[in-house]
N, CA, C and O atoms as CSV, one atom per row, in Angstrom:
chain,resi,resn,atom,element,x,y,z
A,1,MET,N,N,6.313,-23.409,-2.609
A,1,MET,CA,C,6.270,-22.411,-3.670
A,1,MET,C,C,5.665,-23.034,-4.919
A,1,MET,O,O,6.065,-24.122,-5.332
A,2,LYS,N,N,4.716,-22.354,-5.509
A,2,LYS,CA,C,4.072,-22.874,-6.709
A,2,LYS,C,C,4.967,-22.602,-7.913
A,2,LYS,O,O,5.561,-21.530,-8.030
A,3,THR,N,N,5.055,-23.575,-8.792
A,3,THR,CA,C,5.884,-23.404,-9.973
A,3,THR,C,C,5.059,-22.808,-11.099
A,3,THR,O,O,3.828,-22.811,-11.071
A,4,MET,N,N,5.768,-22.302,-12.081
A,4,MET,CA,C,5.094,-21.710,-13.231
A,4,MET,C,C,4.430,-22.805,-14.049
A,4,MET,O,O,4.837,-23.966,-13.998
A,5,TYR,N,N,3.424,-22.432,-14.789
A,5,TYR,CA,C,2.661,-23.365,-15.607
A,5,TYR,C,C,3.487,-23.838,-16.791
A,5,TYR,O,O,4.139,-23.034,-17.459
A,6,GLY,N,N,3.463,-25.113,-17.047
A,6,GLY,CA,C,4.011,-25.692,-18.270
A,6,GLY,C,C,5.479,-25.405,-18.494
A,6,GLY,O,O,6.233,-25.179,-17.547
A,7,GLY,N,N,5.872,-25.415,-19.737
A,7,GLY,CA,C,7.268,-25.219,-20.121
A,7,GLY,C,C,7.499,-23.823,-20.650
A,7,GLY,O,O,7.956,-23.657,-21.781
A,8,ASN,N,N,7.192,-22.820,-19.855
A,8,ASN,CA,C,7.326,-21.450,-20.319
A,8,ASN,C,C,8.779,-21.095,-20.583
A,8,ASN,O,O,9.693,-21.675,-19.996
A,9,ALA,N,N,8.975,-20.140,-21.468
A,9,ALA,CA,C,10.310,-19.685,-21.822
A,9,ALA,C,C,10.811,-18.685,-20.788
A,9,ALA,O,O,10.025,-18.011,-20.121
A,10,VAL,N,N,12.108,-18.605,-20.670
A,10,VAL,CA,C,12.724,-17.606,-19.804
A,10,VAL,C,C,13.561,-16.718,-20.693
A,10,VAL,O,O,14.477,-17.184,-21.371
A,11,GLY,N,N,13.241,-15.418,-20.687
A,11,GLY,CA,C,13.941,-14.457,-21.527
A,11,GLY,C,C,15.127,-13.849,-20.810
A,11,GLY,O,O,15.640,-14.403,-19.837
A,12,LYS,N,N,15.548,-12.713,-21.303
A,12,LYS,CA,C,16.679,-11.999,-20.728
A,12,LYS,C,C,16.409,-11.649,-19.272
A,12,LYS,O,O,15.266,-11.400,-18.887
A,13,ASN,N,N,17.441,-11.631,-18.482
A,13,ASN,CA,C,17.371,-11.279,-17.062
A,13,ASN,C,C,16.451,-12.195,-16.267
A,13,ASN,O,O,15.951,-11.796,-15.216
A,14,GLY,N,N,16.218,-13.411,-16.744
A,14,GLY,CA,C,15.412,-14.361,-16.000
A,14,GLY,C,C,13.924,-14.069,-16.001
A,14,GLY,O,O,13.193,-14.613,-15.172
A,15,VAL,N,N,13.454,-13.219,-16.913
A,15,VAL,CA,C,12.036,-12.889,-16.995
A,15,VAL,C,C,11.293,-14.056,-17.633
A,15,VAL,O,O,11.688,-14.540,-18.693
A,16,HIS,N,N,10.227,-14.506,-16.997
A,16,HIS,CA,C,9.419,-15.605,-17.527
A,16,HIS,C,C,8.468,-15.070,-18.587
A,16,HIS,O,O,7.901,-13.988,-18.435
A,17,ILE,N,N,8.297,-15.834,-19.659
A,17,ILE,CA,C,7.406,-15.454,-20.741
A,17,ILE,C,C,6.285,-16.485,-20.804
A,17,ILE,O,O,6.537,-17.681,-20.953
A,18,LEU,N,N,5.050,-16.013,-20.688
A,18,LEU,CA,C,3.875,-16.886,-20.713
A,18,LEU,C,C,2.866,-16.358,-21.717
A,18,LEU,O,O,2.833,-15.162,-22.008
A,19,THR,N,N,2.049,-17.249,-22.242
A,19,THR,CA,C,0.900,-16.805,-23.015
A,19,THR,C,C,-0.181,-16.355,-22.025
A,19,THR,O,O,-0.088,-16.625,-20.828
A,20,MET,N,N,-1.183,-15.681,-22.529
A,20,MET,CA,C,-2.272,-15.235,-21.664
A,20,MET,C,C,-2.968,-16.440,-21.028
A,20,MET,O,O,-3.338,-16.393,-19.854
A,21,VAL,N,N,-3.145,-17.502,-21.785
A,21,VAL,CA,C,-3.791,-18.707,-21.250
A,21,VAL,C,C,-2.949,-19.295,-20.115
A,21,VAL,O,O,-3.483,-19.645,-19.062
A,22,GLU,N,N,-1.641,-19.404,-20.326
A,22,GLU,CA,C,-0.762,-19.928,-19.280
A,22,GLU,C,C,-0.792,-19.049,-18.037
A,22,GLU,O,O,-0.804,-19.555,-16.915
A,23,PHE,N,N,-0.805,-17.726,-18.234
A,23,PHE,CA,C,-0.847,-16.792,-17.110
A,23,PHE,C,C,-2.133,-16.970,-16.310
A,23,PHE,O,O,-2.102,-17.005,-15.080
A,24,LYS,N,N,-3.266,-17.084,-17.010
A,24,LYS,CA,C,-4.548,-17.259,-16.322
A,24,LYS,C,C,-4.571,-18.572,-15.545
A,24,LYS,O,O,-5.021,-18.609,-14.400
A,25,ILE,N,N,-4.089,-19.642,-16.160
A,25,ILE,CA,C,-4.079,-20.942,-15.482
A,25,ILE,C,C,-3.188,-20.883,-14.247
A,25,ILE,O,O,-3.567,-21.361,-13.179
A,26,TRP,N,N,-1.994,-20.291,-14.397
A,26,TRP,CA,C,-1.075,-20.173,-13.256
A,26,TRP,C,C,-1.696,-19.343,-12.137
A,26,TRP,O,O,-1.665,-19.739,-10.972
A,27,LEU,N,N,-2.257,-18.194,-12.494
A,27,LEU,CA,C,-2.836,-17.322,-11.471
A,27,LEU,C,C,-3.999,-17.994,-10.753
A,27,LEU,O,O,-4.154,-17.830,-9.543
A,28,MET,N,N,-4.808,-18.741,-11.473
A,28,MET,CA,C,-5.957,-19.388,-10.851
A,28,MET,C,C,-5.546,-20.523,-9.909
A,28,MET,O,O,-6.374,-20.994,-9.129
A,29,THR,N,N,-4.293,-20.970,-9.964
A,29,THR,CA,C,-3.846,-21.961,-8.982
A,29,THR,C,C,-3.803,-21.359,-7.582
A,29,THR,O,O,-3.744,-22.094,-6.597
A,30,PHE,N,N,-3.831,-20.036,-7.482
A,30,PHE,CA,C,-3.838,-19.365,-6.190
A,30,PHE,C,C,-5.255,-19.087,-5.680
A,30,PHE,O,O,-5.424,-18.532,-4.594
A,31,ASP,N,N,-6.263,-19.467,-6.450
A,31,ASP,CA,C,-7.662,-19.304,-6.059
A,31,ASP,C,C,-7.996,-20.372,-5.010
A,31,ASP,O,O,-8.569,-21.414,-5.328
A,32,GLN,N,N,-7.632,-20.098,-3.778
A,32,GLN,CA,C,-7.721,-21.090,-2.707
A,32,GLN,C,C,-9.142,-21.543,-2.411
A,32,GLN,O,O,-9.362,-22.715,-2.105
A,33,ASP,N,N,-10.107,-20.643,-2.495
A,33,ASP,CA,C,-11.485,-21.023,-2.180
A,33,ASP,C,C,-12.274,-21.453,-3.415
A,33,ASP,O,O,-13.469,-21.736,-3.328
A,34,LYS,N,N,-11.603,-21.498,-4.554
A,34,LYS,CA,C,-12.185,-21.984,-5.818
A,34,LYS,C,C,-13.480,-21.272,-6.195
A,34,LYS,O,O,-14.427,-21.891,-6.680
A,35,ASP,N,N,-13.503,-19.945,-5.960
A,35,ASP,CA,C,-14.689,-19.174,-6.333
A,35,ASP,C,C,-14.559,-18.528,-7.707
A,35,ASP,O,O,-15.449,-17.784,-8.120
A,36,GLY,N,N,-13.464,-18.799,-8.428
A,36,GLY,CA,C,-13.289,-18.293,-9.779
A,36,GLY,C,C,-12.778,-16.867,-9.859
A,36,GLY,O,O,-12.796,-16.253,-10.926
A,37,ARG,N,N,-12.324,-16.345,-8.737
A,37,ARG,CA,C,-11.779,-14.989,-8.725
A,37,ARG,C,C,-10.613,-14.940,-7.746
A,37,ARG,O,O,-10.462,-15.813,-6.891
A,38,ILE,N,N,-9.789,-13.899,-7.887
A,38,ILE,CA,C,-8.581,-13.765,-7.078
A,38,ILE,C,C,-8.768,-12.611,-6.097
A,38,ILE,O,O,-9.055,-11.481,-6.491
A,39,SER,N,N,-8.601,-12.919,-4.822
A,39,SER,CA,C,-8.698,-11.892,-3.781
A,39,SER,C,C,-7.333,-11.239,-3.592
A,39,SER,O,O,-6.333,-11.685,-4.153
A,40,LYS,N,N,-7.312,-10.191,-2.805
A,40,LYS,CA,C,-6.055,-9.524,-2.483
A,40,LYS,C,C,-5.094,-10.512,-1.823
A,40,LYS,O,O,-3.907,-10.535,-2.147
A,41,GLN,N,N,-5.597,-11.318,-0.910
A,41,GLN,CA,C,-4.754,-12.286,-0.207
A,41,GLN,C,C,-4.219,-13.363,-1.159
A,41,GLN,O,O,-3.070,-13.787,-1.038
A,42,GLU,N,N,-5.047,-13.796,-2.093
A,42,GLU,CA,C,-4.598,-14.798,-3.058
A,42,GLU,C,C,-3.548,-14.215,-3.998
A,42,GLU,O,O,-2.596,-14.902,-4.368
A,43,LEU,N,N,-3.716,-12.945,-4.387
A,43,LEU,CA,C,-2.710,-12.292,-5.223
A,43,LEU,C,C,-1.412,-12.104,-4.437
A,43,LEU,O,O,-0.325,-12.180,-5.009
A,44,GLN,N,N,-1.519,-11.865,-3.152
A,44,GLN,CA,C,-0.321,-11.777,-2.308
A,44,GLN,C,C,0.462,-13.088,-2.351
A,44,GLN,O,O,1.693,-13.077,-2.376
A,45,GLN,N,N,-0.241,-14.203,-2.359
A,45,GLN,CA,C,0.422,-15.509,-2.443
A,45,GLN,C,C,1.164,-15.659,-3.772
A,45,GLN,O,O,2.262,-16.213,-3.813
A,46,ALA,N,N,0.568,-15.170,-4.851
A,46,ALA,CA,C,1.233,-15.222,-6.159
A,46,ALA,C,C,2.493,-14.363,-6.148
A,46,ALA,O,O,3.537,-14.778,-6.652
A,47,VAL,N,N,2.396,-13.168,-5.572
A,47,VAL,CA,C,3.561,-12.280,-5.466
A,47,VAL,C,C,4.640,-12.952,-4.633
A,47,VAL,O,O,5.813,-12.940,-5.008
A,48,ARG,N,N,4.258,-13.530,-3.521
A,48,ARG,CA,C,5.217,-14.201,-2.634
A,48,ARG,C,C,5.896,-15.365,-3.360
A,48,ARG,O,O,7.095,-15.584,-3.189
A,49,ALA,N,N,5.142,-16.108,-4.166
A,49,ALA,CA,C,5.703,-17.247,-4.891
A,49,ALA,C,C,6.741,-16.815,-5.925
A,49,ALA,O,O,7.710,-17.532,-6.175
A,50,MET,N,N,6.539,-15.656,-6.517
A,50,MET,CA,C,7.453,-15.196,-7.563
A,50,MET,C,C,8.572,-14.309,-7.050
A,50,MET,O,O,9.691,-14.382,-7.558
A,51,ARG,N,N,8.304,-13.479,-6.066
A,51,ARG,CA,C,9.258,-12.436,-5.680
A,51,ARG,C,C,9.710,-12.486,-4.231
A,51,ARG,O,O,10.571,-11.698,-3.840
A,52,GLY,N,N,9.177,-13.358,-3.440
A,52,GLY,CA,C,9.554,-13.386,-2.033
A,52,GLY,C,C,8.567,-12.607,-1.184
A,52,GLY,O,O,7.551,-12.123,-1.684
A,53,GLY,N,N,8.868,-12.487,0.105
A,53,GLY,CA,C,7.908,-11.988,1.066
A,53,GLY,C,C,7.842,-10.498,1.307
A,53,GLY,O,O,6.967,-10.054,2.051
A,54,ARG,N,N,8.710,-9.708,0.726
A,54,ARG,CA,C,8.723,-8.280,1.024
A,54,ARG,C,C,7.607,-7.529,0.293
A,54,ARG,O,O,7.440,-7.669,-0.919
A,55,PHE,N,N,6.868,-6.752,1.028
A,55,PHE,CA,C,5.825,-5.863,0.497
A,55,PHE,C,C,4.697,-6.602,-0.220
A,55,PHE,O,O,4.041,-6.017,-1.083
A,56,THR,N,N,4.457,-7.854,0.108
A,56,THR,CA,C,3.426,-8.611,-0.600
A,56,THR,C,C,2.028,-8.049,-0.348
A,56,THR,O,O,1.197,-8.055,-1.256
A,57,ALA,N,N,1.752,-7.569,0.851
A,57,ALA,CA,C,0.426,-7.004,1.140
A,57,ALA,C,C,0.177,-5.780,0.270
A,57,ALA,O,O,-0.893,-5.637,-0.321
A,58,PHE,N,N,1.163,-4.902,0.193
A,58,PHE,CA,C,1.021,-3.694,-0.620
A,58,PHE,C,C,0.902,-4.041,-2.096
A,58,PHE,O,O,0.064,-3.481,-2.804
A,59,ARG,N,N,1.736,-4.962,-2.561
A,59,ARG,CA,C,1.693,-5.346,-3.978
A,59,ARG,C,C,0.372,-6.033,-4.322
A,59,ARG,O,O,-0.183,-5.805,-5.397
A,60,GLY,N,N,-0.131,-6.865,-3.423
A,60,GLY,CA,C,-1.430,-7.499,-3.656
A,60,GLY,C,C,-2.541,-6.480,-3.750
A,60,GLY,O,O,-3.408,-6.580,-4.619
A,61,TRP,N,N,-2.525,-5.494,-2.861
A,61,TRP,CA,C,-3.523,-4.431,-2.892
A,61,TRP,C,C,-3.431,-3.645,-4.193
A,61,TRP,O,O,-4.452,-3.336,-4.807
A,62,CYS,N,N,-2.202,-3.318,-4.618
A,62,CYS,CA,C,-2.011,-2.574,-5.871
A,62,CYS,C,C,-2.519,-3.363,-7.073
A,62,CYS,O,O,-3.137,-2.801,-7.977
A,63,GLY,N,N,-2.257,-4.663,-7.078
A,63,GLY,CA,C,-2.702,-5.492,-8.194
A,63,GLY,C,C,-4.206,-5.557,-8.303
A,63,GLY,O,O,-4.763,-5.423,-9.393
A,64,VAL,N,N,-4.869,-5.765,-7.176
A,64,VAL,CA,C,-6.340,-5.806,-7.196
A,64,VAL,C,C,-6.891,-4.453,-7.606
A,64,VAL,O,O,-7.817,-4.371,-8.413
A,65,ARG,N,N,-6.333,-3.410,-7.060
A,65,ARG,CA,C,-6.811,-2.063,-7.389
A,65,ARG,C,C,-6.646,-1.756,-8.879
A,65,ARG,O,O,-7.503,-1.103,-9.474
A,66,SER,N,N,-5.557,-2.220,-9.481
A,66,SER,CA,C,-5.307,-1.924,-10.894
A,66,SER,C,C,-6.196,-2.718,-11.843
A,66,SER,O,O,-6.455,-2.268,-12.958
A,67,ALA,N,N,-6.666,-3.885,-11.426
A,67,ALA,CA,C,-7.420,-4.755,-12.334
A,67,ALA,C,C,-8.901,-4.871,-12.027
A,67,ALA,O,O,-9.661,-5.348,-12.870
A,68,ASP,N,N,-9.332,-4.453,-10.856
A,68,ASP,CA,C,-10.713,-4.656,-10.414
A,68,ASP,C,C,-11.649,-3.626,-11.043
A,68,ASP,O,O,-11.960,-2.602,-10.435
A,69,ALA,N,N,-12.090,-3.909,-12.263
A,69,ALA,CA,C,-12.908,-2.958,-13.016
A,69,ALA,C,C,-14.283,-2.723,-12.389
A,69,ALA,O,O,-14.806,-1.611,-12.457
A,70,ASN,N,N,-14.869,-3.743,-11.786
A,70,ASN,CA,C,-16.212,-3.585,-11.214
A,70,ASN,C,C,-16.174,-3.233,-9.717
A,70,ASN,O,O,-17.219,-3.138,-9.073
A,71,HIS,N,N,-14.985,-3.043,-9.179
A,71,HIS,CA,C,-14.792,-2.579,-7.794
A,71,HIS,C,C,-15.461,-3.471,-6.738
A,71,HIS,O,O,-16.000,-2.982,-5.746
A,72,ASN,N,N,-15.413,-4.782,-6.975
A,72,ASN,CA,C,-15.982,-5.706,-5.987
A,72,ASN,C,C,-14.920,-6.249,-5.024
A,72,ASN,O,O,-15.223,-7.072,-4.161
A,73,GLY,N,N,-13.667,-5.779,-5.180
A,73,GLY,CA,C,-12.605,-6.206,-4.287
A,73,GLY,C,C,-11.904,-7.486,-4.706
A,73,GLY,O,O,-11.052,-7.995,-3.977
A,74,TYR,N,N,-12.249,-8.007,-5.863
A,74,TYR,CA,C,-11.669,-9.238,-6.388
A,74,TYR,C,C,-11.291,-9.043,-7.848
A,74,TYR,O,O,-11.807,-8.157,-8.528
A,75,ILE,N,N,-10.376,-9.896,-8.315
A,75,ILE,CA,C,-10.069,-9.938,-9.741
A,75,ILE,C,C,-10.844,-11.120,-10.302
A,75,ILE,O,O,-10.493,-12.278,-10.076
A,76,ASP,N,N,-11.898,-10.808,-11.032
A,76,ASP,CA,C,-12.699,-11.846,-11.661
A,76,ASP,C,C,-11.927,-12.402,-12.852
A,76,ASP,O,O,-11.000,-11.763,-13.350
A,77,TYR,N,N,-12.310,-13.591,-13.306
A,77,TYR,CA,C,-11.576,-14.258,-14.384
A,77,TYR,C,C,-11.423,-13.356,-15.604
A,77,TYR,O,O,-10.356,-13.334,-16.217
A,78,ASP,N,N,-12.469,-12.611,-15.969
A,78,ASP,CA,C,-12.393,-11.753,-17.150
A,78,ASP,C,C,-11.593,-10.471,-16.902
A,78,ASP,O,O,-11.345,-9.719,-17.845
A,79,GLU,N,N,-11.191,-10.208,-15.674
A,79,GLU,CA,C,-10.365,-9.036,-15.362
A,79,GLU,C,C,-8.875,-9.372,-15.308
A,79,GLU,O,O,-8.045,-8.472,-15.175
A,80,ILE,N,N,-8.534,-10.636,-15.407
A,80,ILE,CA,C,-7.133,-11.053,-15.283
A,80,ILE,C,C,-6.256,-10.391,-16.342
A,80,ILE,O,O,-5.095,-10.077,-16.077
A,81,GLU,N,N,-6.795,-10.179,-17.524
A,81,GLU,CA,C,-6.004,-9.550,-18.585
A,81,GLU,C,C,-5.511,-8.167,-18.181
A,81,GLU,O,O,-4.490,-7.703,-18.688
A,82,LYS,N,N,-6.217,-7.511,-17.281
A,82,LYS,CA,C,-5.801,-6.188,-16.820
A,82,LYS,C,C,-4.578,-6.260,-15.900
A,82,LYS,O,O,-4.018,-5.225,-15.539
A,83,LEU,N,N,-4.162,-7.456,-15.521
A,83,LEU,CA,C,-3.000,-7.638,-14.641
A,83,LEU,C,C,-1.685,-7.773,-15.404
A,83,LEU,O,O,-0.641,-7.984,-14.786
A,84,VAL,N,N,-1.710,-7.657,-16.719
A,84,VAL,CA,C,-0.497,-7.891,-17.513
A,84,VAL,C,C,0.621,-6.919,-17.134
A,84,VAL,O,O,1.755,-7.349,-16.924
A,85,GLU,N,N,0.334,-5.645,-17.045
A,85,GLU,CA,C,1.364,-4.662,-16.674
A,85,GLU,C,C,1.853,-4.911,-15.246
A,85,GLU,O,O,3.052,-4.835,-14.980
A,86,PHE,N,N,0.934,-5.205,-14.332
A,86,PHE,CA,C,1.293,-5.548,-12.962
A,86,PHE,C,C,2.219,-6.761,-12.934
A,86,PHE,O,O,3.205,-6.779,-12.198
A,87,ALA,N,N,1.899,-7.776,-13.742
A,87,ALA,CA,C,2.708,-9.000,-13.781
A,87,ALA,C,C,4.130,-8.702,-14.232
A,87,ALA,O,O,5.086,-9.283,-13.719
A,88,TYR,N,N,4.267,-7.798,-15.190
A,88,TYR,CA,C,5.599,-7.459,-15.677
A,88,TYR,C,C,6.382,-6.670,-14.625
A,88,TYR,O,O,7.520,-7.015,-14.306
A,89,LYS,N,N,5.776,-5.624,-14.097
A,89,LYS,CA,C,6.468,-4.744,-13.147
A,89,LYS,C,C,6.720,-5.415,-11.810
A,89,LYS,O,O,7.785,-5.226,-11.222
A,90,THR,N,N,5.780,-6.185,-11.322
A,90,THR,CA,C,5.857,-6.729,-9.971
A,90,THR,C,C,6.366,-8.156,-9.906
A,90,THR,O,O,7.114,-8.506,-8.993
A,91,LEU,N,N,5.968,-8.989,-10.869
A,91,LEU,CA,C,6.302,-10.404,-10.809
A,91,LEU,C,C,7.416,-10.814,-11.763
A,91,LEU,O,O,7.906,-11.941,-11.698
A,92,GLY,N,N,7.817,-9.906,-12.648
A,92,GLY,CA,C,8.846,-10.252,-13.613
A,92,GLY,C,C,8.365,-11.218,-14.680
A,92,GLY,O,O,9.134,-12.051,-15.160
A,93,LEU,N,N,7.096,-11.111,-15.055
A,93,LEU,CA,C,6.499,-11.968,-16.071
A,93,LEU,C,C,6.165,-11.157,-17.313
A,93,LEU,O,O,5.689,-10.026,-17.211
A,94,ILE,N,N,6.408,-11.723,-18.466
A,94,ILE,CA,C,5.944,-11.128,-19.711
A,94,ILE,C,C,4.829,-12.020,-20.223
A,94,ILE,O,O,5.021,-13.217,-20.434
A,95,VAL,N,N,3.658,-11.420,-20.422
A,95,VAL,CA,C,2.500,-12.165,-20.901
A,95,VAL,C,C,2.275,-11.762,-22.351
A,95,VAL,O,O,2.118,-10.580,-22.657
A,96,VAL,N,N,2.262,-12.748,-23.242
A,96,VAL,CA,C,2.106,-12.495,-24.664
A,96,VAL,C,C,0.816,-13.094,-25.165
A,96,VAL,O,O,0.291,-14.042,-24.579
A,97,GLY,N,N,0.308,-12.550,-26.236
A,97,GLY,CA,C,-0.917,-13.070,-26.836
A,97,GLY,C,C,-2.142,-12.638,-26.070
A,97,GLY,O,O,-2.057,-11.907,-25.084
A,98,SER,N,N,-3.281,-13.100,-26.538
A,98,SER,CA,C,-4.526,-12.728,-25.872
A,98,SER,C,C,-5.375,-13.932,-25.597
A,98,SER,O,O,-6.465,-13.804,-25.039
């Protein structure tokens, strides 16, 4: 299981609080093929690392669908900011700052 980046704070109910930079760095650790973007399968790994194995395929698909502005099937580095709401609802992460 991959750990969260750096010394992030933990808020109420065990919710992790990260800056946008920390969130991007953490998410990119799941970029297995190092192509600079996150696939549905790579996002599934992030979901699995934070929330366990249930519904990871569906959650990964939802995350890519919500953030993939250019509809190429991947979350490009500049689209990661669109995952903030997904991160809160699905992963229990609060991303602050820009």
